[in-house]
C-alpha positions in Angstrom: -67.8 90.5 114.1 -70.9 88.8 112.8 -74.2 89.8 114.4 -75.8 87.2 116.7 -79.4 88.1 116.2 -81.5 89.2 113.3 -82.1 93.0 113.0 -85.8 92.8 112.3 -86.1 96.6 111.6 -83.5 96.4 108.9 -84.6 93.1 107.4 -87.6 94.3 105.4 -85.9 97.1 103.5 -82.9 94.8 102.8 -85.1 92.1 101.4 -86.9 94.8 99.3 -83.6 95.2 97.5 -84.1 91.8 95.9 -87.3 93.1 94.3 -85.2 95.7 92.6 -82.6 93.1 91.7 -85.3 91.1 89.9 -86.1 94.0 87.6 -83.2 93.0 85.4 -85.3 90.1 84.0 -87.5 92.7 82.2 -85.0 92.3 79.4 -86.8 89.0 78.4 -90.1 90.5 77.5 -88.6 93.9 76.5 -86.6 92.2 73.7 -89.7 90.9 72.0 -91.4 94.3 72.1 -88.4 96.2 71.0 -87.8 93.8 68.2 -91.4 94.3 67.1 -91.4 98.1 67.5 -88.2 98.7 65.5 -88.5 95.8 63.1 -85.2 94.2 64.2 -83.9 90.9 63.0 -83.0 88.2 65.6 -79.3 88.8 65.4 -79.7 92.5 66.5 -82.5 91.8 69.0 -80.5 89.1 70.8 -77.6 91.6 71.3 -79.8 93.6 73.7 -79.4 91.2 76.6 -75.6 91.4 76.1 -75.8 95.1 76.9 -77.0 94.1 80.4 -74.9 91.1 81.2 -71.5 92.1 79.9 -71.1 94.5 82.9 -71.1 91.6 85.4 -67.7 90.7 84.1 -66.3 94.3 84.1 -67.7 95.7 87.4 -68.2 92.7 89.8 -64.7 92.8 91.4 -64.3 96.6 91.5 -67.8 96.8 93.1 -66.7 94.4 95.8 -63.6 96.5 96.5 -65.8 99.6 96.8 -68.0 97.9 99.4 -65.0 97.8 101.9 -64.0 101.4 101.1 -67.4 103.2 101.2 -69.9 100.7 102.9 -72.3 98.2 101.5 -75.5 100.3 102.0 -74.0 103.3 100.2 -72.8 101.4 97.2 -76.1 99.4 97.1 -78.0 102.6 96.9 -75.8 103.9 94.2 -76.5 100.7 92.2 -80.2 101.1 92.7 -80.0 104.7 91.6 -78.3 103.8 88.4 -80.9 101.0 87.8 -83.7 103.5 88.5 -82.3 106.0 86.0 -82.3 103.2 83.4 -86.0 102.8 83.9 -86.7 106.5 83.3 -85.1 106.6 79.9 -87.7 104.6 78.0 -90.5 106.8 79.4 -88.8 110.0 78.4 -87.1 108.9 75.2 -88.1 105.8 73.3 -85.8 104.8 70.4 -83.5 101.9 69.7 -80.5 104.1 70.7 -82.2 105.1 74.0 -83.0 101.5 74.8 -79.3 100.6 74.3 -78.4 103.3 76.8 -81.1 102.1 79.2 -79.9 98.5 79.1 -76.3 99.5 79.6 -77.3 101.5 82.7 -79.5 98.6 83.9 -76.6 96.2 83.5 -74.2 98.4 85.5 -76.7 99.2 88.2 -77.8 95.6 88.6 -74.2 94.4 88.8 -73.5 96.6 91.8 -76.8 95.6 93.4 -76.0 91.9 93.1 -72.5 92.3 94.5 -73.7 94.4 97.4 -77.0 92.9 98.4 -75.9 89.5 99.8 -73.1 91.0 102.0 -75.6 93.5 103.4 -78.1 90.8 104.1 -75.3 88.9 106.0 -74.9 91.9 108.3 -78.6 92.1 109.0 -79.5 88.5 109.8 -78.0 86.1 112.3 -75.3 83.8 111.0 -77.3 80.6 111.6 -80.2 81.9 109.5 -78.3 83.4 106.6 -78.7 80.4 104.3 -82.5 80.4 105.0 -82.8 84.1 104.2 -80.6 83.7 101.1 -83.2 81.2 99.8 -86.0 83.6 100.7 -84.2 86.4 98.9 -84.0 84.4 95.7 -87.6 83.4 96.0 -88.5 87.2 96.2 -86.4 87.9 93.2 -88.2 85.1 91.3 -91.6 86.5 92.2 -90.5 89.9 90.8 -89.2 88.2 87.6 -92.6 86.5 87.3 -94.5 89.7 87.6 -92.5 91.6 85.0 -94.0 90.1 81.8 -97.5 90.2 83.4 -97.2 93.9 84.1 -95.8 94.6 80.6 -98.6 92.7 78.9 -101.2 94.4 81.1 -99.8 97.8 80.3 -99.8 96.9 76.6 -103.3 95.6 76.4 -105.1 97.8 79.0 -103.2 101.1 78.7 -101.7 100.7 75.2 -98.1 101.2 76.1 -96.0 98.3 77.4 -93.2 100.7 78.4 -95.2 101.8 81.4 -93.8 98.8 83.2 -90.6 100.9 83.5 -92.5 103.6 85.3 -93.7 101.1 87.9 -90.2 99.8 88.3 -88.7 103.3 88.7 -91.2 104.2 91.4 -90.5 101.0 93.4 -86.8 101.5 93.0 -87.1 105.1 94.4 -89.1 103.9 97.4 -86.6 101.2 98.1 -83.7 103.7 98.0 -85.5 106.0 100.4 -86.4 103.2 102.7 -83.0 101.7 102.9 -81.3 105.1 103.3 -83.5 105.9 106.3 -82.7 102.5 107.9 -79.8 102.3 110.3 -77.6 99.2 109.6 -74.5 98.3 111.5 -72.1 97.0 108.8 -69.2 94.6 109.4 -65.8 95.1 107.9 -63.9 92.1 106.4 -60.5 91.4 107.7 -59.8 88.8 105.0 -57.7 89.4 101.9 -59.8 91.4 99.5 -60.5 89.7 96.2 -58.7 91.1 93.1 -58.6 90.2 89.5 -55.3 88.4 89.8 -56.3 86.3 92.8 -59.6 85.4 91.2 -58.1 84.3 87.9 -55.4 82.3 89.6 -58.1 79.9 90.8 -58.9 79.0 87.2 -55.7 77.0 87.2 -57.6 74.5 89.3 -59.5 72.3 86.9 -62.5 71.7 89.1 -63.0 75.4 89.7 -62.6 76.2 86.0 -65.3 73.7 85.1 -67.6 75.1 87.8 -67.1 78.6 86.6 -67.9 77.5 83.1 -71.0 75.9 84.5 -72.1 79.3 85.8 -71.3 80.8 82.3 -73.4 78.1 80.6 -76.4 78.1 83.0 -76.8 81.9 83.0 -76.4 82.0 79.2 -79.0 79.3 78.9 -81.4 81.0 81.2 -81.1 84.3 79.5 -81.4 82.6 76.1 -84.6 81.0 77.2 -86.1 84.2 78.6 -85.3 86.2 75.5 -86.4 83.5 73.0 -89.6 82.1 74.5 -91.7 84.8 72.7 -89.7 84.3 69.5 -90.3 80.5 69.7 -94.0 80.7 70.3 -94.5 83.4 67.6 -92.3 81.8 65.0 -93.1 78.1 65.5 -96.6 78.1 67.0 -98.0 81.4 65.5 -99.0 83.1 68.7 -99.5 86.8 68.9 -96.7 88.9 70.5 -98.8 89.6 73.6 -99.7 85.9 74.1 -96.2 84.8 73.4 -94.7 87.3 75.8 -97.1 86.3 78.5 -95.7 82.8 78.2 -92.4 84.0 79.6 -94.2 84.0 83.0 -94.5 80.2 82.7 -90.7 80.1 82.9 -90.5 82.5 85.8 -93.3 80.7 87.6 -91.4 77.4 87.3 -88.2 79.0 88.6 -90.1 80.5 91.6 -91.6 77.1 92.4 -88.3 75.4 91.9 -86.4 77.7 94.3 -89.1 77.3 96.9 -88.8 73.5 96.6 -85.0 73.7 96.6 -84.9 75.8 99.8 -86.8 73.0 101.6 -85.4 69.9 99.8 -81.7 70.8 100.1 -82.0 70.3 103.9 -82.5 66.6 103.3 -81.1 65.9 99.8 -77.4 65.8 98.9 -76.3 68.6 96.6 -74.9 66.2 94.0 -78.2 64.4 93.6 -80.2 67.6 93.5 -77.8 69.0 90.8 -78.1 65.9 88.6 -81.9 65.8 89.0 -82.0 69.5 88.0 -80.0 69.0 84.8 -82.0 66.0 83.8 -85.2 67.9 84.3 -83.8 70.7 82.1 -83.0 68.2 79.3 -86.4 66.6 79.5 -88.1 70.0 79.1 -85.9 70.9 76.2 -86.7 67.6 74.5 -90.4 68.5 74.8 -89.8 71.9 73.2 -87.7 70.4 70.4 -89.4 67.2 69.5 -93.0 67.3 70.7 -95.5 69.1 68.4 -98.1 71.5 69.7 -98.1 74.8 71.6 -99.1 73.1 74.9 -96.1 70.7 74.7 -93.9 73.7 74.2 -95.5 75.5 77.2 -95.1 72.4 79.5 -91.5 72.0 78.2 -90.8 75.7 79.1 -92.1 75.1 82.6 -90.0 72.0 83.1 -86.9 73.8 81.9 -87.6 76.6 84.3 -88.0 74.1 87.1 -84.8 72.3 86.2 -82.6 75.5 85.9 -84.0 77.2 89.0 -81.4 76.0 91.5 -78.4 75.3 89.3 -76.6 78.6 90.0 -76.7 78.3 93.8 -75.9 74.6 93.6 -72.7 75.2 91.5 -71.7 78.1 93.9 -72.2 75.8 96.9 -70.0 73.0 95.3 -67.3 75.5 94.6 -67.4 77.0 98.1 -67.1 73.5 99.6 -64.0 72.8 97.6 -62.2 76.0 98.7 -64.0 77.5 101.7 -61.1 79.7 102.6 -61.2 81.5 99.3 -64.9 81.9 99.0 -64.5 85.7 98.2 -62.4 85.0 95.1 -64.8 82.2 94.1 -67.7 84.7 94.4 -65.9 87.2 92.2 -65.4 84.5 89.5 -69.0 83.3 89.7 -70.4 86.8 89.3 -68.1 87.6 86.4 -69.2 84.3 84.8 -72.7 85.8 84.5 -71.3 87.3 81.3 -72.6 84.0 79.8 -75.9 85.9 79.6 -74.2 88.2 77.1 -72.6 85.5 74.9 -75.1 82.7 74.4 -78.2 84.7 73.4 -76.5 86.4 70.4 -75.4 82.9 69.1 -79.0 81.8 69.4 -80.1 84.9 67.5 -77.6 84.2 64.8 -78.8 80.6 64.4 -82.4 81.8 64.5 -81.9 84.3 61.7 -79.8 82.0 59.4 -81.4 78.6 60.0 -84.5 78.8 62.1 -86.1 79.7 65.5 -86.4 76.1 66.7 -82.9 75.2 65.6 -81.5 77.9 67.8 -82.6 75.9 70.8 -80.1 73.2 70.0 -77.5 75.6 71.5 -79.4 75.1 74.8 -79.1 71.3 74.3 -75.3 71.6 74.2 -75.5 73.8 77.3 -77.6 71.3 79.3 -75.5 68.3 78.2 -72.4 70.1 79.6 -74.3 70.8 82.9 -75.3 67.1 83.1 -71.7 66.1 82.6 -70.6 68.6 85.2 -73.1 67.2 87.7 -71.7 63.7 87.2 -68.1 64.9 87.4 -68.5 67.1 90.5 -67.6 65.3 93.7 -69.4 66.8 96.7 -71.8 65.7 99.3 
C-alpha cells in the first residue's frame, strides 16, 4: 500500500542518493584528462563512456527483479558500494587499464542505483508529491553533475592531480551508504506483474513505443556525446587549454540544471507536446551556433543552449510513453533504462568521425540526433 504522508526522516538520505547517482557524469571531464595523460586518439578515448553506459542495457531489468526479492534499500546500497569501489581504483592504481576497470564498475553500480532510487523515493514520499520530488531529485543530480568538472579542475590546478575528485566522490558515497543503512524505511511490495526481458521487448511491436524508446537512445547518446566532446571541441577548434576547455563542461551542466528547474515549474501549466517541441528546437538552435557561428563565445553560448534544450527531453519522452500505456509502466521503464545504452553507441561514432575527418564535423552526428527528436516531438500525440 502506498504511504499517505512523507517520511521526513527518510527523505534526506534518500535524496542524497541522487548526489551519488550524479557521479556518473564525471566521465565527461575524465575522458579529456585520460586522453591527455595516455596520449589516446579520439576513437579510443570515446570508447570510455561506452564502458559506463553499456551496463544499463545488461543490468536494468535484472536489477529491477532483485528489488522485489531483496528490497530496494539493500540493492541500492550494493549499487552505491560498487560505485564507491570504482572511485577508489584511480587513487590506488592509475593506468589506462585501471580506468577501464573503474568505468566498468561505475557503469554497473550506477545502473543499479538508477533502477532502485526512484522506487525507494516512491516509498518515502506521499503519492501526491511524488512527481514534485522526482523533479527535485533530478535537480539535485544536475547540481552534482555541474560540480564534477569544477572539482576536477580545482584539484588539477590547485593540488596538481585531477584524480583527487574521485577521492571526494568515494568519501561522499561512503557517507551516503552509512546514512541510508541506518535509516528505517518501510518498503512496499509490488503486486503487479514483474517486468521481464520478453515482456519489455514485446512492447517494441507497438510503433509509437518503439519510436519513443529510440528517442531515449538518441537523446542519451547525444547528451553523452556533448559531455565527452566539449573539451575536445574547444581544444581542437578554439585552441583552449585542457583545463579551460574542461571547465566549459560546467556550462552544459549549468544549463541542464536551470532547464530542469524551469521544467519542474513550467510543466504544471504547459502541455507536454509543446514543451517537447520547444526543447528540441532549442537544442537545434544551440547546435547551429556551435557548427556555424565563429568564435569561442558563440560555441559557449551554443553549448549552454543545447544543455537547456536537452535537459527535460528524457522525462518528457518517458511521460509520453507512460501516458500511452499506463498499465504497463514497469515494462516501459525497463525499456527506457535499457535505451540508455545510446550513451555507449553515439560517442564512439563521434570519436571515429573526429579522428578521420575533424572535431567539428563529429557534431553533425548530433544534428541527425536532434532532427530525429524534433520529428518525434511532432509525431507524438499527447497532451
